[in-house]
C-alpha positions in Angstrom: -1.9 96.2 0.7 0.9 95.1 3.0 0.6 92.9 6.1 3.0 93.7 8.8 5.2 91.2 10.6 3.3 91.8 13.8 0.0 90.9 12.0 1.6 87.7 10.7 2.8 86.8 14.2 -0.6 87.5 15.7 -2.3 85.2 13.1 0.4 82.6 13.7 -0.3 82.8 17.4 -4.1 82.4 16.8 -3.3 79.3 14.7 -1.0 78.0 17.4 2.0 78.2 15.1 5.5 79.2 16.1 7.4 81.3 13.5 10.9 82.6 13.5 11.4 86.3 12.6 12.7 85.2 9.2 9.6 83.1 8.5 7.3 85.9 9.6 9.1 88.3 7.3 8.8 85.9 4.4 5.1 85.3 5.1 4.5 89.0 5.4 5.9 89.6 1.9 4.1 86.6 0.4 0.7 87.5 1.9 1.1 91.1 0.9 1.7 89.9 -2.7 -1.4 87.7 -2.6 -3.5 90.6 -1.3 -2.1 92.9 -4.0 -3.1 90.4 -6.6 -6.7 90.3 -5.2 -6.7 94.1 -5.4 -5.9 93.8 -9.1 -8.8 91.4 -9.5 -11.2 93.8 -7.9 -10.7 96.2 -10.8 -12.0 93.7 -13.4 -15.5 94.4 -14.7 -17.6 91.2 -14.1 -21.0 92.8 -14.5 -21.7 90.7 -17.7 -20.4 87.5 -16.3 -23.0 85.0 -15.0 -22.3 83.5 -11.6 -21.2 79.9 -11.8 -20.4 77.1 -9.4 -17.8 75.5 -11.6 -15.8 76.9 -14.5 -16.5 74.0 -16.7 -20.0 72.6 -17.2 -20.0 69.0 -16.2 -22.8 66.6 -15.3 -22.8 65.7 -11.7 -21.1 62.3 -11.0 -23.3 61.9 -7.9 -26.3 59.6 -7.8 -29.6 60.5 -6.2 -30.0 59.8 -2.5 -32.1 56.7 -1.9 -32.5 54.5 1.1 -31.1 51.0 0.6 -31.2 48.1 3.0 -27.7 47.0 4.2 -27.6 43.3 3.8 -24.7 42.3 6.1 -26.0 43.9 9.4 -25.5 40.9 11.5 -21.9 40.3 10.3 -21.1 43.9 10.8 -22.5 43.9 14.4 -20.7 40.7 15.1 -17.3 42.4 14.4 -18.0 45.5 16.7 -15.9 45.6 19.9 -18.9 46.9 21.9 -22.6 47.2 21.3 -25.5 49.0 23.0 -28.8 47.5 21.9 -28.2 47.3 18.1 -25.8 50.2 17.8 -22.0 50.2 17.8 -20.4 52.0 20.7 -17.6 54.3 19.7 -15.2 56.5 21.8 -16.3 60.0 22.6 -14.5 62.4 20.3 -15.9 65.8 21.4 -14.7 67.2 24.7 -17.1 69.3 26.7 
């Protein structure tokens, strides 16, 4: 499966990237090779393969979630640049 230079330039535009013609040509070839590889993978028979989340069975390194009291609240709040009641005020990061 090949990806045209025009498709690469359209994707780059959507991602707000500027590519030269040479870069677009290189990406077109590289992406086409990647898609060709996936096409080969589609031909594999995986009907007898059980679905897995990880290729190697490992025990989870994560602990169970549990509520714990934070013991240094007052010290933490004392270092905050601005408070509202007992919450730290932070700058707005989402524009509407």
